N, C-alpha and C positions, 0 to 999 in steps of 0.2 A: 498418580494422575489417573483420571478416568477418561477413557476414549469412547465416547458415545453411549456410556451406560449410566449417564446422569439423569437429571430431571427432565431433559428435553425429549426423552423417549416417548412421552405421552403424545407428542405431536406426530409421531411416526405413522400411526394407523390412519388418522384423518387425511394426511397428505397423500398417503398411498391410495386411499379410497378416492380422493379427488383426481389423482392421475389416472386411475382405472376408469372413472366416469368420463374423463376427457378422451381417453382412447376409444371408448365405446361410442361416444358422440361423433368422433372423427370417422370411425368406420361406418356408422349409419349414414352420415353425410356423404361420404365417398360413394357408397352403394347407391344412394338416391340420385346423386349428381351424374354418375356414369351409366346407370341403368334405368334412368327415368324415362317417362313417356314423352310424347310430343310436346306437352306443355312445359316440360322442365328443361328442354334443350338437350336431352339425351339422344341416344341413337334411335329411339322409337319413331321419330318424325321422318325418317328417311324411307319409309315403306310406301306402299301403294296409296292412292288417293283416299280410298275408304277401305279400312281393314275388316269391316264387318262388325267391329265392336264399338262403333260410334266415334272412332278416332279419325282425325283428318291429318293429311300431310301438311307441311308448312306451306307448300305452294297453294294448296286448296284454301288454307286459312287466309293467305294473302289475297287470293282471288275473291273470296267471300267478303273480306274487309273492303276491298276496292269497290265491289258492287254495292255494299251497304253505304259507302261514302258518296256514291253517285258518280264515281270516276268511270264506271263502265255502264253501258245500257244493257238491257236484257239480252239482246242479240249477241253482243260481244261476250257477255258473261257465259252464255250457253256454248258459244263456239270454243272459248278457251277451256271451259269445263270438259267439253268433248275431247279436246286435245290432251288434257291431263288424264282423262280416263283411258284414252288409247295408249298413252305412254306407260300407264300402270300395268297394262296387260302383258 
């Protein structure tokens, strides 16, 4: 009897290569999901209103969206923006 030394050994290296590729993709996905910026839902959106690199907090994005939709007038927008900036300090 042959125990694993037969003709099926040719499939061993492609399957191993696919498993290795799947592990690499999983690790890359996990890193991007947990260390992502504010757009990806990672921890980067919990910082100040404006971090100086062009990034905005989730609260600032919501405020900007509401102003763009017309839910807030300019006075309300500026008041709430001032409150956000005061909290970020």
